[in-house]
ZAPAVO-679972 format. One record per residue: residue number from 1; residue in three letters; chain; y, z, x of N, C-alpha, C, CB in turn. Coordinates in Angstrom, 3 decimals. Each point is the difference from the previous one (the first is absolute). Glycine has a CB too. Layout:
BEGIN
+-----+-----+-------+----------+----------+----------+----------+----------+----------+----------+----------+----------+----------+----------+----------+
:   n : res : chain :  n.north :     n.up :   n.east : ca.north :    ca.up :  ca.east :  c.north :     c.up :   c.east : cb.north :    cb.up :  cb.east :
+-----+-----+-------+----------+----------+----------+----------+----------+----------+----------+----------+----------+----------+----------+----------+
: NUM : ALA :     A :        Y :        Z :        X :        Y :        Z :        X :        Y :        Z :        X :        Y :        Z :        X :
...
+-----+-----+-------+----------+----------+----------+----------+----------+----------+----------+----------+----------+----------+----------+----------+
//
This chain:
BEGIN
+-----+-----+-------+----------+----------+----------+----------+----------+----------+----------+----------+----------+----------+----------+----------+
:   n : res : chain :  n.north :     n.up :   n.east : ca.north :    ca.up :  ca.east :  c.north :     c.up :   c.east : cb.north :    cb.up :  cb.east :
+-----+-----+-------+----------+----------+----------+----------+----------+----------+----------+----------+----------+----------+----------+----------+
:   1 : MET :     A :   47.295 :   20.831 :   31.838 :    0.028 :    0.478 :    1.353 :   -1.037 :   -0.695 :    0.856 :    0.827 :    2.174 :   -0.827 :
:   2 : GLY :     A :   -1.925 :   -2.641 :    0.275 :   -1.107 :   -0.534 :    0.753 :    0.384 :   -1.270 :    0.735 :   -1.549 :    1.011 :   -1.643 :
:   3 : SER :     A :    2.062 :   -2.050 :    0.930 :    0.308 :   -1.255 :    0.604 :    1.247 :    0.097 :    0.880 :   -1.069 :   -1.144 :   -1.942 :
:   4 : VAL :     A :    2.024 :    1.934 :    1.536 :    1.219 :    0.127 :    0.793 :   -0.259 :    0.657 :    1.316 :    1.297 :    0.113 :   -2.064 :
:   5 : SER :     A :   -2.144 :    0.930 :    2.083 :   -0.311 :    0.674 :    1.233 :   -0.836 :   -0.915 :    0.904 :    0.099 :    2.229 :   -1.186 :
:   6 : LEU :     A :   -0.939 :   -3.077 :    0.656 :   -0.760 :   -0.925 :    0.809 :    0.903 :   -1.024 :    0.635 :   -1.962 :    0.346 :   -1.460 :
:   7 : ILE :     A :    2.950 :   -0.833 :    0.749 :    0.961 :   -0.936 :    0.542 :    0.815 :    0.647 :    1.100 :    0.094 :   -1.169 :   -2.194 :
:   8 : VAL :     A :    0.388 :    2.382 :    1.958 :    0.799 :    0.731 :    0.988 :   -0.849 :    0.256 :    1.220 :    1.391 :    1.078 :   -1.799 :
:   9 : LEU :     A :   -2.623 :   -0.695 :    1.679 :   -0.904 :    0.237 :    1.112 :   -0.233 :   -1.249 :    0.792 :   -1.075 :    1.792 :   -1.280 :
:  10 : THR :     A :    0.912 :   -2.923 :    0.609 :   -0.218 :   -1.268 :    0.699 :    1.218 :   -0.402 :    0.784 :   -1.585 :   -0.695 :   -1.762 :
:  11 : ILE :     A :    2.729 :    0.819 :    1.153 :    1.270 :   -0.301 :    0.702 :    0.193 :    0.893 :    1.191 :    0.998 :   -0.746 :   -2.131 :
:  12 : ALA :     A :   -1.251 :    2.037 :    1.960 :    0.145 :    0.959 :    1.086 :   -0.972 :   -0.359 :    1.106 :    0.735 :    1.807 :   -1.600 :
:  13 : ALA :     A :   -1.952 :   -2.174 :    1.326 :   -0.979 :   -0.378 :    1.022 :    0.473 :   -1.227 :    0.825 :   -1.833 :    0.924 :   -1.496 :
:  14 : VAL :     A :    2.336 :   -1.908 :    0.767 :    0.480 :   -1.202 :    0.661 :    1.218 :    0.308 :    0.866 :   -0.879 :   -1.385 :   -1.897 :
:  15 : LEU :     A :    1.803 :    2.195 :    1.380 :    1.205 :    0.360 :    0.770 :   -0.328 :    0.811 :    1.222 :    1.298 :   -0.040 :   -2.084 :
:  16 : PHE :     A :   -2.214 :    0.985 :    1.955 :   -0.344 :    0.871 :    1.152 :   -0.689 :   -0.842 :    1.073 :   -0.245 :    2.039 :   -1.517 :
:  17 : SER :     A :   -0.680 :   -2.903 :    1.116 :   -0.718 :   -0.761 :    1.037 :    0.924 :   -1.062 :    0.614 :   -2.202 :    0.389 :   -1.212 :
:  18 : ALA :     A :    2.977 :   -1.054 :    0.411 :    0.938 :   -1.000 :    0.531 :    1.099 :    0.694 :    0.874 :   -0.436 :   -1.500 :   -2.064 :
:  19 : GLY :     A :    0.887 :    2.648 :    1.593 :    0.953 :    0.771 :    0.794 :   -0.497 :    0.399 :    1.358 :    0.883 :    0.809 :   -2.086 :
:  20 : GLY :     A :   -2.141 :   -0.353 :    2.099 :   -0.594 :    0.403 :    1.295 :   -0.117 :   -1.169 :    0.952 :   -1.261 :    1.789 :   -1.163 :
:  21 : ILE :     A :    0.845 :   -2.926 :    0.641 :   -0.089 :   -1.197 :    0.847 :    1.363 :   -0.436 :    0.518 :   -2.004 :   -0.709 :   -1.289 :
:  22 : LEU :     A :    2.994 :    0.731 :    0.391 :    1.359 :   -0.390 :    0.365 :    0.589 :    0.939 :    1.043 :    0.301 :   -0.968 :   -2.277 :
:  23 : ILE :     A :   -0.460 :    2.247 :    2.104 :    0.477 :    0.955 :    0.987 :   -0.643 :   -0.193 :    1.340 :    0.406 :    1.583 :   -1.809 :
:  24 : ALA :     A :   -1.718 :   -1.874 :    1.803 :   -0.675 :   -0.226 :    1.252 :    0.481 :   -1.230 :    0.699 :   -1.929 :    1.141 :   -0.912 :
:  25 : LYS :     A :    2.225 :   -2.211 :    0.123 :    0.502 :   -1.260 :    0.616 :    1.411 :    0.203 :    0.579 :   -1.391 :   -1.367 :   -1.638 :
:  26 : VAL :     A :    2.219 :    2.169 :    0.994 :    1.370 :    0.158 :    0.421 :    0.119 :    0.960 :    1.190 :    0.721 :   -0.469 :   -2.350 :
:  27 : PHE :     A :   -1.427 :    1.611 :    2.337 :    0.250 :    1.053 :    0.972 :   -0.964 :    0.016 :    1.164 :    0.921 :    1.289 :   -1.835 :
:  28 : VAL :     A :   -2.070 :   -1.921 :    1.711 :   -1.019 :    0.106 :    1.070 :    0.100 :   -1.224 :    0.852 :   -1.549 :    1.377 :   -1.426 :
:  29 : ARG :     A :    1.668 :   -1.123 :    2.747 :    0.009 :   -1.114 :    0.948 :   -1.452 :   -0.406 :    0.246 :    2.178 :    0.797 :    1.104 :
:  30 : GLY :     A :   -2.456 :   -2.059 :   -1.229 :   -1.341 :   -0.501 :    0.276 :   -0.037 :   -0.617 :    1.387 :   -0.400 :   -0.410 :   -2.452 :
:  31 : SER :     A :   -0.709 :    0.532 :    3.078 :   -0.135 :   -0.636 :    1.324 :   -0.948 :   -1.210 :   -0.115 :    0.409 :    2.244 :    1.186 :
:  32 : LYS :     A :   -0.095 :   -3.256 :   -0.475 :   -0.805 :   -1.198 :   -0.032 :   -1.008 :    0.055 :    1.156 :    1.901 :   -1.326 :   -1.072 :
:  33 : ASN :     A :   -2.897 :    2.143 :    0.913 :   -1.050 :    0.139 :    1.056 :   -1.221 :   -0.786 :   -0.467 :    0.838 :    2.328 :    0.740 :
:  34 : PRO :     A :   -1.278 :   -3.272 :    0.058 :   -1.167 :   -0.820 :   -0.423 :   -1.289 :    0.828 :   -0.119 :    1.062 :   -1.977 :    1.122 :
:  35 : GLN :     A :   -1.088 :    3.111 :   -0.479 :   -1.181 :    0.863 :   -0.062 :   -0.175 :    0.613 :   -1.371 :    0.265 :    0.483 :    2.410 :
:  36 : LYS :     A :    0.836 :   -0.360 :   -3.181 :   -0.100 :    0.580 :   -1.312 :   -0.771 :   -0.889 :   -0.971 :    2.138 :    1.166 :    0.439 :
:  37 : GLY :     A :   -2.084 :   -2.457 :   -0.197 :   -0.654 :   -0.928 :   -0.884 :   -1.481 :   -0.207 :    0.285 :    2.170 :   -1.079 :   -0.218 :
:  38 : GLN :     A :   -2.679 :    1.693 :    1.284 :   -1.394 :   -0.183 :    0.360 :   -0.884 :    0.904 :   -0.855 :    0.667 :   -0.616 :    2.351 :
:  39 : PRO :     A :   -1.897 :    0.156 :   -2.627 :   -0.916 :    0.853 :   -0.739 :   -0.406 :    1.196 :    0.864 :   -0.840 :   -1.994 :   -1.315 :
:  40 : TYR :     A :    0.594 :    3.128 :    0.637 :   -0.344 :    1.256 :    0.704 :   -1.182 :    0.609 :   -0.731 :    2.412 :    0.406 :    0.784 :
:  41 : GLU :     A :   -3.405 :   -0.090 :   -0.006 :   -1.194 :    0.662 :   -0.638 :   -0.560 :    1.019 :    0.969 :   -0.567 :   -2.076 :   -1.362 :
:  42 : CYS :     A :    0.660 :    3.313 :    0.988 :   -0.599 :    1.137 :    0.710 :    0.442 :    0.141 :    1.422 :   -1.906 :   -0.250 :   -1.446 :
:  43 : GLY :     A :    3.081 :   -0.220 :    1.764 :    0.502 :    0.114 :    1.353 :   -0.574 :   -0.971 :    0.986 :    0.339 :    2.302 :   -0.505 :
:  44 : ILE :     A :   -1.198 :   -3.178 :    0.075 :   -0.643 :   -0.960 :    0.855 :    0.666 :   -1.365 :   -0.247 :   -2.210 :    1.318 :   -0.018 :
:  45 : PRO :     A :    2.655 :   -1.978 :    1.071 :    0.572 :   -1.340 :   -0.219 :   -1.032 :   -0.971 :   -0.529 :    1.625 :    0.427 :    1.821 :
:  46 : THR :     A :   -1.189 :   -1.250 :   -2.754 :   -0.960 :   -0.956 :   -0.601 :   -0.339 :   -1.118 :    0.972 :    0.911 :    0.517 :   -2.275 :
:  47 : GLN :     A :   -2.115 :   -1.024 :    2.146 :   -0.432 :   -1.137 :    0.814 :   -0.297 :   -1.144 :   -0.966 :   -0.971 :    1.501 :    1.858 :
:  48 : GLY :     A :    1.568 :   -2.618 :   -1.586 :   -0.202 :   -1.134 :   -0.871 :    0.910 :    0.075 :   -1.210 :   -2.354 :   -0.156 :    0.778 :
:  49 : SER :     A :    2.060 :   -0.662 :   -1.784 :    0.779 :   -0.046 :   -1.196 :   -0.286 :    1.188 :   -0.925 :    0.031 :   -2.476 :    0.214 :
:  50 : PRO :     A :    1.024 :    3.109 :   -0.735 :   -0.274 :    1.115 :   -0.927 :   -0.403 :   -0.458 :   -1.388 :    1.613 :    1.342 :    1.276 :
:  51 : TRP :     A :   -1.532 :   -2.633 :   -1.533 :   -0.357 :   -0.535 :   -1.353 :   -1.418 :   -0.479 :    0.053 :    2.376 :   -0.694 :   -0.509 :
:  52 : LYS :     A :   -3.266 :    1.598 :    0.107 :   -1.426 :   -0.323 :   -0.065 :   -0.477 :    0.117 :   -1.456 :   -0.354 :    0.829 :    2.393 :
:  53 : GLN :     A :   -0.580 :   -1.673 :   -2.697 :   -0.552 :    0.038 :   -1.312 :   -1.175 :    0.991 :   -0.077 :    0.741 :   -2.379 :   -0.335 :
:  54 : PHE :     A :   -0.812 :    3.152 :   -0.727 :   -1.091 :    0.926 :   -0.165 :   -0.942 :   -0.538 :   -1.089 :    1.470 :    1.956 :    0.735 :
:  55 : HIS :     A :   -2.720 :   -1.575 :   -0.593 :   -1.002 :   -0.399 :   -0.982 :    0.347 :    0.639 :   -1.343 :   -1.782 :   -0.230 :    1.805 :
:  56 : VAL :     A :    1.596 :   -0.564 :   -2.904 :    0.351 :    0.463 :   -1.305 :   -0.823 :    1.238 :   -0.442 :    0.646 :   -2.361 :   -0.537 :
:  57 : GLY :     A :   -1.809 :    2.525 :    1.147 :   -0.854 :    1.139 :   -0.309 :    0.686 :    1.343 :    0.223 :   -1.933 :   -1.410 :    0.604 :
:  58 : TYR :     A :    2.804 :    1.481 :    0.388 :    0.743 :    1.245 :    0.246 :    0.852 :    0.354 :   -1.175 :    0.011 :   -0.469 :    2.416 :
:  59 : TYR :     A :    0.658 :   -0.538 :   -2.976 :    0.890 :    0.233 :   -1.133 :   -0.806 :    0.374 :   -1.246 :    1.669 :   -1.621 :    0.972 :
:  60 : LEU :     A :   -2.812 :    0.974 :   -1.170 :   -0.828 :    0.369 :   -1.133 :   -0.505 :    1.415 :    0.068 :   -0.642 :   -2.337 :   -0.172 :
:  61 : PHE :     A :    0.256 :    2.750 :    1.430 :   -0.457 :    1.343 :    0.233 :    1.118 :    1.007 :   -0.318 :   -1.597 :   -0.855 :    1.765 :
:  62 : ALA :     A :    2.791 :    0.551 :   -1.326 :    1.164 :    0.860 :   -0.210 :    0.336 :    0.093 :   -1.487 :    0.877 :   -0.621 :    2.277 :
:  63 : LEU :     A :   -0.953 :   -0.486 :   -3.005 :    0.263 :    0.021 :   -1.414 :   -1.050 :    0.812 :   -0.777 :    1.107 :   -2.223 :    0.258 :
:  64 : LEU :     A :   -2.339 :    2.092 :    0.143 :   -1.050 :    0.816 :   -0.633 :    0.219 :    1.492 :    0.275 :   -1.616 :   -1.924 :    0.233 :
:  65 : PHE :     A :    2.005 :    2.246 :    0.981 :    0.308 :    1.382 :    0.307 :    1.099 :    0.506 :   -0.894 :   -0.708 :   -0.353 :    2.346 :
:  66 : LEU :     A :    1.783 :   -0.431 :   -2.553 :    1.106 :    0.424 :   -0.860 :   -0.457 :    0.207 :   -1.463 :    1.589 :   -1.251 :    1.520 :
:  67 : VAL :     A :   -2.458 :    0.375 :   -1.972 :   -0.450 :    0.098 :   -1.382 :   -0.765 :    1.307 :   -0.177 :   -0.119 :   -2.528 :   -0.213 :
:  68 : PHE :     A :   -0.758 :    2.861 :    1.127 :   -0.747 :    1.241 :   -0.183 :    0.774 :    1.217 :    0.376 :   -2.019 :   -1.251 :    0.405 :
:  69 : ASP :     A :    3.073 :    1.074 :    0.412 :    0.917 :    1.148 :    0.247 :    0.809 :    0.304 :   -1.239 :    0.147 :   -0.594 :    2.429 :
:  70 : VAL :     A :    0.331 :   -0.423 :   -3.103 :    0.741 :    0.162 :   -1.243 :   -0.868 :    0.625 :   -1.072 :    1.407 :   -1.964 :    0.594 :
:  71 : GLU :     A :   -2.707 :    1.660 :   -0.575 :   -0.948 :    0.564 :   -0.946 :    0.025 :    1.536 :    0.137 :   -1.469 :   -2.107 :    0.108 :
:  72 : LEU :     A :    1.452 :    2.588 :    1.123 :    0.045 :    1.447 :    0.233 :    1.312 :    0.638 :   -0.503 :   -1.485 :   -0.352 :    1.998 :
:  73 : ILE :     A :    2.560 :   -0.383 :   -1.847 :    1.320 :    0.463 :   -0.478 :   -0.058 :    0.173 :   -1.505 :    1.197 :   -1.177 :    1.898 :
:  74 : PHE :     A :   -1.868 :    0.272 :   -2.612 :   -0.085 :    0.103 :   -1.453 :   -0.991 :    1.048 :   -0.426 :    0.617 :   -2.373 :   -0.175 :
:  75 : MET :     A :   -1.584 :    2.695 :    1.017 :   -0.977 :    1.038 :   -0.365 :    0.533 :    1.443 :    0.140 :   -1.769 :   -1.600 :    0.721 :
:  76 : TYR :     A :    2.753 :    1.756 :    0.119 :    0.552 :    1.400 :    0.198 :    0.591 :    0.578 :   -1.272 :    0.509 :   -0.574 :    2.369 :
:  77 : PRO :     A :    0.394 :   -0.167 :   -3.059 :    0.531 :    0.572 :   -1.250 :   -1.073 :    0.253 :   -1.062 :    2.125 :   -1.174 :    0.490 :
:  78 : TRP :     A :   -3.139 :    0.299 :   -0.487 :   -1.126 :    0.208 :   -0.929 :   -0.670 :    1.346 :    0.318 :   -0.375 :   -2.527 :   -0.216 :
:  79 : ALA :     A :    0.137 :    2.839 :    1.464 :   -0.652 :    1.231 :    0.368 :    0.819 :    1.223 :   -0.365 :   -1.109 :   -1.223 :    1.824 :
:  80 : VAL :     A :    2.485 :    1.074 :   -1.845 :    0.801 :    1.086 :   -0.357 :   -0.056 :    0.348 :   -1.482 :    1.407 :   -0.623 :    1.882 :
:  81 : VAL :     A :   -1.499 :   -0.400 :   -2.728 :    0.072 :    0.229 :   -1.443 :   -1.363 :   -0.145 :   -0.719 :    2.358 :   -0.822 :    0.112 :
:  82 : VAL :     A :   -3.452 :    0.760 :    0.607 :   -1.303 :   -0.310 :   -0.605 :   -0.424 :    1.092 :   -1.010 :   -0.655 :   -1.241 :    2.117 :
:  83 : LYS :     A :    0.979 :    2.461 :   -1.845 :   -0.402 :    1.084 :   -0.934 :    0.829 :   -0.067 :   -1.290 :   -0.655 :    1.473 :    1.965 :
:  84 : LYS :     A :    1.930 :   -1.871 :   -1.898 :    0.828 :   -0.083 :   -1.177 :   -0.390 :   -1.165 :   -0.918 :    1.826 :    1.037 :    1.328 :
:  85 : VAL :     A :   -2.157 :   -2.188 :   -0.722 :   -0.261 :   -1.183 :   -0.777 :   -1.443 :   -0.078 :   -0.465 :    1.789 :   -1.136 :    1.259 :
:  86 : GLY :     A :   -2.704 :    1.559 :   -0.427 :   -1.361 :    0.121 :   -0.436 :   -0.825 :   -1.314 :    0.203 :    0.817 :    1.724 :   -1.661 :
:  87 : LEU :     A :   -1.658 :   -1.968 :    0.648 :   -0.920 :   -1.103 :    0.068 :    0.644 :   -1.362 :    0.051 :   -1.536 :    1.418 :   -1.184 :
:  88 : VAL :     A :    2.698 :   -1.529 :    0.560 :    0.718 :   -1.304 :    0.004 :    0.360 :   -0.376 :    1.458 :    0.960 :    0.447 :   -2.359 :
:  89 : ALA :     A :   -0.492 :    0.496 :    3.136 :    0.338 :   -0.266 :    1.392 :   -1.232 :   -0.405 :    0.822 :    1.889 :    1.633 :   -0.205 :
:  90 : LEU :     A :   -3.015 :   -1.026 :   -0.069 :   -1.179 :   -0.354 :    0.709 :   -0.456 :   -1.437 :   -0.307 :   -0.623 :    2.412 :   -0.016 :
:  91 : VAL :     A :    0.669 :   -2.784 :   -1.240 :   -0.350 :   -1.365 :   -0.378 :    0.986 :   -1.004 :    0.625 :   -0.999 :    0.862 :   -2.167 :
:  92 : GLU :     A :    2.288 :   -0.563 :    2.133 :    0.972 :   -0.901 :    0.629 :   -0.256 :   -0.154 :    1.486 :    1.670 :    0.662 :   -1.710 :
:  93 : LEU :     A :   -1.988 :    0.449 :    2.366 :   -0.268 :   -0.100 :    1.453 :   -1.244 :   -0.802 :    0.287 :    1.101 :    2.188 :    0.330 :
:  94 : ILE :     A :   -2.115 :   -2.038 :   -1.161 :   -1.246 :   -0.774 :    0.205 :    0.298 :   -1.512 :   -0.197 :   -1.437 :    1.997 :   -0.812 :
:  95 : ILE :     A :    2.260 :   -2.346 :   -0.165 :    0.370 :   -1.390 :   -0.207 :    0.825 :   -0.495 :    1.214 :   -0.018 :    0.335 :   -2.550 :
:  96 : PHE :     A :    0.942 :    0.469 :    3.019 :    0.813 :   -0.357 :    1.162 :   -0.867 :   -0.229 :    1.211 :    1.894 :    1.310 :   -0.918 :
:  97 : LEU :     A :   -2.809 :   -0.414 :    1.179 :   -0.875 :   -0.128 :    1.169 :   -0.961 :   -1.185 :   -0.139 :    0.166 :    2.478 :    0.346 :
:  98 : PHE :     A :   -0.567 :   -2.782 :   -1.577 :   -0.871 :   -1.159 :   -0.209 :    0.753 :   -1.301 :    0.341 :   -1.267 :    1.265 :   -1.812 :
:  99 : ILE :     A :    2.504 :   -1.358 :    1.369 :    0.779 :   -1.177 :    0.327 :    0.192 :   -0.148 :    1.473 :    1.128 :    0.191 :   -2.149 :
: 100 : LEU :     A :   -0.827 :    0.908 :    2.881 :    0.157 :   -0.052 :    1.416 :   -1.299 :   -0.320 :    0.687 :    1.846 :    1.599 :   -0.185 :
: 101 : PHE :     A :   -2.951 :   -1.106 :   -0.325 :   -1.317 :   -0.301 :    0.572 :   -0.324 :   -1.487 :   -0.157 :   -0.772 :    2.350 :   -0.517 :
: 102 : MET :     A :    1.124 :   -2.921 :   -0.620 :   -0.205 :   -1.430 :   -0.190 :    0.846 :   -0.796 :    1.008 :   -0.492 :    0.386 :   -2.461 :
: 103 : GLY :     A :    1.688 :    0.012 :    2.706 :    0.822 :   -0.639 :    1.040 :   -0.594 :    0.141 :    1.375 :    1.980 :    0.438 :   -1.374 :
: 104 : PHE :     A :   -2.570 :    0.744 :    1.678 :   -0.683 :    0.208 :    1.253 :   -1.179 :   -0.933 :    0.110 :    0.734 :    2.372 :    0.028 :
: 105 : LEU :     A :   -1.532 :   -2.511 :   -1.065 :   -1.147 :   -0.917 :    0.021 :    0.437 :   -1.438 :    0.217 :   -1.227 :    1.543 :   -1.517 :
: 106 : TYR :     A :    2.302 :   -1.935 :    0.867 :    0.557 :   -1.361 :    0.153 :    0.395 :   -0.231 :    1.446 :    0.833 :    0.017 :   -2.378 :
: 107 : ALA :     A :   -0.122 :    0.946 :    2.960 :    0.451 :   -0.135 :    1.428 :   -1.199 :   -0.027 :    0.896 :    2.151 :    1.198 :   -0.467 :
: 108 : HIS :     A :   -3.168 :   -0.413 :    0.197 :   -1.194 :    0.009 :    0.817 :   -0.741 :   -1.364 :   -0.123 :   -0.186 :    2.545 :   -0.298 :
: 109 : LYS :     A :    0.166 :   -3.107 :   -0.908 :   -0.687 :   -1.275 :   -0.209 :    0.774 :   -1.126 :    0.715 :   -0.915 :    0.818 :   -2.248 :
: 110 : LYS :     A :    2.205 :   -0.768 :    2.269 :    0.812 :   -1.013 :    0.645 :    0.004 :    0.154 :    1.541 :    1.423 :   -0.086 :   -2.082 :
: 111 : GLY :     A :   -1.943 :    1.209 :    2.596 :   -0.040 :    0.194 :    1.434 :    1.251 :    0.591 :    0.576 :   -1.523 :   -1.860 :    0.083 :
: 112 : ALA :     A :    2.380 :    2.453 :   -0.892 :    1.240 :    0.565 :    0.497 :   -0.217 :    1.298 :    0.824 :    1.144 :   -1.021 :   -1.996 :
: 113 : LEU :     A :   -2.290 :    1.659 :    1.846 :   -0.261 :    1.197 :    0.721 :   -0.780 :   -0.205 :    1.280 :    0.076 :    1.128 :   -2.138 :
: 114 : LYS :     A :   -0.455 :   -2.360 :    2.434 :   -0.700 :   -0.301 :    1.243 :    1.020 :    0.001 :    1.145 :   -1.768 :   -1.378 :   -1.236 :
: 115 : TRP :     A :    1.465 :    2.112 :    2.265 :    0.918 :    0.059 :    1.123 :   -0.337 :   -1.142 :    0.972 :    0.259 :    2.534 :   -0.260 :
: 116 : MET :     A :    0.609 :   -3.449 :    0.401 :   -0.089 :   -1.192 :    0.819 :   -1.388 :   -0.210 :    0.521 :    2.350 :    0.282 :    0.616 :
+-----+-----+-------+----------+----------+----------+----------+----------+----------+----------+----------+----------+----------+----------+----------+
//
């Protein structure tokens, strides 16, 4: 049942998504309005080219935020079962936090946390 249901689910997902796109193409009238293709941001018309390069530091900062945000997601289940598991869970969490702290020190050493 495991592999058969996975195949059926995959086929159903492809059919539903392709069917929705096909129905939209057939039944919905599209208008060729040049204003639809323009970039839109916060209700303010853009000035200049919308294709601007951003400093890579913004992306590094965002990735570090995601890493430490995911850390909290992994710590929540630990907090729920800490009494049942006991000392083993505490040691595992200390190892986990040590690895993350080493990553934090590496990012700090490389200057990823310096704001422009």
